[in-house]
N, C-alpha and C positions, 0 to 999 in steps of 0.2 A: 548136232554132230551125227545124228542118225541119218540125216539126208546126205551128208558128205560121205559117210561110210558106204552108203548104198548107191552113190553116184561117183564112180571112179573118175569121171571127167572133171570133177572139182579138185583133183589132186594138184593140178598146176596152180589154180587160184589159191589154194591153201598155203603154198610156199610163198606166194606174194603177200598174202594176208597176215600170216603169222610170223613174218620177220618184222624187224622194226619199222619197215616202210608202211606196214599196215595201219599205223597210227602216225600220221604226218606231224612233224614238229610244229608246223603252222601251215596255213593255206599257201603261204609263199613258197613252201617246200614241197608242194603237192604236184605230182605229175598227172597228166590226164591222157586218156585213150578213148577213142570212139568205140572200142570193143568190137563193134560190128564193122563189116565192110560196106561201103556205099559205092555207087556208080557215079562217075563223072562222064558226062555226055556233051560233046561239043556241037557246034551248029551243023556239022555234017553228019551227025548221028554216030560218030565214033565213040566207043566206050572203053573206059578203063576202070577197074576196081581200085578203090583207095581206102586206106585207114588213116585216121588222124592221130597225131601224137603231140601233146603239149609238154614241153620241157621247161621247168622253172629255172630262170637265170640265177636264182638264189641257191640252186642245187637241190638235190633230192635228199631229204633228211627225215628221219622218223624218231619217235620216242621209244625208249626201252620200257619194259613193264614197270621197272622201278621209277623211271622218270614220269610215267603216266600217273602213278600213285601220288608222287610229289607235286606235280604241276596241276593235274586235273583235280586233285584233292583240294587244292587251294581255290581254283577257279575253273569250272568246267567250260566256261566260255572264252578261254584264253586265246584260242585261234582267231575268233572273231575280233576280239580286242586288238590283237597283234596286227591284223590286216587293216583295221580302221586307223590305228595310230600311225602305221607306216604311210598310209595314203595322206593323212592329215599333215604329217611332217614333211611331205614332199619326196619321201623315199619310195617311189612308186614301184610296186611289184610288176615283174615282167615275165612273160612266158613266150618262148619261141614255138611257133607252130610248124610241124613237119608233117609230110604225108609219106605214105608208102604206097607204091603202085603195083598193080598186077594186070597183065594183059589177059583178057578172058580166054585166049587161046592156050594159056599156060595153067589154067585153073586145075587141071588134073595131073600136074607135073610134080606134085609133092607127096610126101608120105602121109600128110594130113590133109584134111579138107580146109582150104583157106576161108571158107564161109562158115566154119564151125567157130562160134563165139568163144568156146572154151580153149582155143588155141591161139598162141601168139604168132605173129609174122616175124621170124628171126631177121634181125637187121642185116646179117650177112647175105641173106637171100632177097631181102626187100629193103634196099638202102633208104635211109632217111633223106628227104628232100625239103630244104627249108623254104617255106612259102610266106612267112610273115611273123610279126611279133605283136602280142597283145599286151597293152600297158593299162593298168588300172590307175587312173589319175584323178578320180573323183569319187567321194563317198556319196551314197544315196541321200537325197534331201528328205525323202519320205520313204522309210523302210517298207511300209505296207504296200504302197503303190508301185515301188520300184524293185522290190525284192519278193515280198510275199505273194504278189499277184503275177509273178513271172510264170509263164506256162510252157516249160520246156517240153518238146514233143518231137520225136523223130519222124512223125507222120506229116509234119509241116516243113516242106523243103522248097527251096527256090529253084526256078528253072535251071537245068544243067546238072542237078544232083537228084539221083533217084535211089531208092532202097535196093539193096542187093537181095538175093534169094535166101539169105541167112534166116533160118526158121524162127529164131528168137526175135530178130528184128521185125519180121513180118507180123508176129504177134503184138509187138510193142506199138507198131503203127496204129493198130486199133485200140489197144488198151490205154495208151497214153492220151489219145484224143478223148476217150470217154472219161478218163480220170480228170482231165483239166476242165471239161465241160461240167462235171459234177462238182469239182472242188471250187472252181472260180465262177463259172457261169457259162451259159450257152454262147454268149458273144465275147468270150475271153480273148479272141484274136483281134477284137476291136479296141481293147484297152491300149493306151499309149505305149506301155512297156512291151507289148506283144505285136503291135501292128507295124506294117512296113512304112518306111518314109514316103514311098511313092503313093500316089493316089490309086486306089483300087476301085474297080467298077464291077459289081456283080449284083445278083438279085437277092442277096441276103437282106432280110427286112425285119425290123422291129424285134421284139423280145426283150428280156431282162438285160439291162446295162447296154442297150443298143446305143452306139455312138452316132450322133447326127451326121458326122463327117462321112460315114460310110453308107448312109441310107439312100437308096435309089429315089430319084425325084419323079419318076414315071409311076403311074398307077398300074402299069403292066410289069409284073415281077416274074415273068416266065419267058422261056425261049424254046423254040423259035417263035417269033412274033413279028408283026409288022411295025409295032410302035416301041417296043422295049429295047433293051440292050441287044446288040448284035455280036455274035461270036467273032473274035479277032481272026483275021486271015493269017496272022503271024504264027509260024510253027515254033512253039515254045517247048514242046515235049515230043520225045520219040518213043514209040513202043519198042521195048527191048525183049524180044522173045528169047527163051532159053535155047541153047544149042540143040541140034538134032539129038533125039533120044535122051535128052537130059530131063530129069524129074525132080521137082522140089515138093516135098510134102512132109507130113508128120511122121516120117520114118526115121529110124536110127541111122546115124551117120555111118557110112560104110567104112571109112578110114578113121576108126575110132581111137587109134593109137594114143591112149590117154596117159601113158607113163614116160614116153621118151622126152618130151619137153620138160616136165617137172624134174626128171633125173638130170638133164643137162643144166637146168637152172640151178639145182642144188650144188652140183659139182663146180659150177662157175662162182659160187659164193666163196669168199675167203674163209679161212679157218674160224675166225672170230664170229662171222655171220652164221656159219654152220652150227657152231656151239649155241649161239643165241636162239636159232630156230628150234633146235632140239630141246633146249630148256623151255621155250614157250609151249611147244607141242606137248611135252611131258606134263607141264603144269596144267594145261587145258584138258588133256585127255584123262588125267588122273582123277578128274572130277566127274567123269562119265560113269554111271552106275551099271549100264548094260555091258557085260563082258563081250558079247558078240559084236557090238558096235565098235568097241576098242580094238578087237581082233581084226575087223575089216579095215579100220583106219590104218593100223600098222601094216597089214598086208598090202594095202594100196601103196604106202610109202616104200615098202620093200621092193615092190615091182618097179618103182621109179628109181630107187637106188638101194642096192643090197645093204650097204653099210648103214645107211640111214635107218632102214627098217630094223636091222638087228639092234642098233643102239636104242631105238625107241622101245623095242620089245624088252630089252634088258632093263631099261629104266622103269618100265611099267610092270615088270615081273610077269610077262606074258610069253608062253612057250609057242613059238610059231613053227617049230620044227616039223610037225605033222602036215603043215600046209605049204611048206616051201616046195616050189616046182609045180604047184597046182594052179590052174586057172580058177580063181575064186572071185566071187562078186559079193 
């Protein structure tokens, strides 16, 4: 809670996390988001920013705190069992995939930075476009090789997709690659669950878990050379420089407006959902011993929605009157 209290940009995520959606009823009721923006680049080098959205056909449903105690108290693995049994019974879970697009020319046209991972892209400004459906129609035959050894990594992208300038994404490109090499092995991308269907040809050679399918047959494992692999003439990637005068670095986001989106989100909730999130936040924050942390948490919510902040302050017996109207962090 101390991190959230001192990081106002987490206010939006807290309202997602602490409503019932924060604990999905099952994996079949779980929605997904790329969080980060990526770049789609066509064969002509034209670029658009995109975000991915997975919407479950079973609907988006969560568990209330009371249901969590009842269901997870009996079986903590209930979501995995639910998914497995539905697939085994032929009731295959489905998710529709949507994208949201942004023309790079419009990147500075909003009150927030679209490349700030703590902000949502409102559907009214970035309409959902349906691009496909994912159907889970088969359970793993070997959980270890098909699940435990999966190496998800935003640093491994197919031609046509590149990482955006999102600072957090840029960090994950490096950290996830290191994590998977440490967790699974140096050649984790050669495992069947992680490798491409198409034949790959590169100079990666030997090492732990090296797959013979991917080993070069030449003794020359460097380029340029006369005998080894030659670089393809096919243009598969385009350099995408930032616009003139644009800077991406470890600097604080200039358009930090951290409270407008969470305020709009809370006011969009129906009355029952508002009561539920107030109840959950009150219960969670009542366990925090540091009074300064609780004060900051309440003040952040007050700045998102005045009535929400006042209600939480009353529930937790915290007087925020001296701080109302001040810019606190």
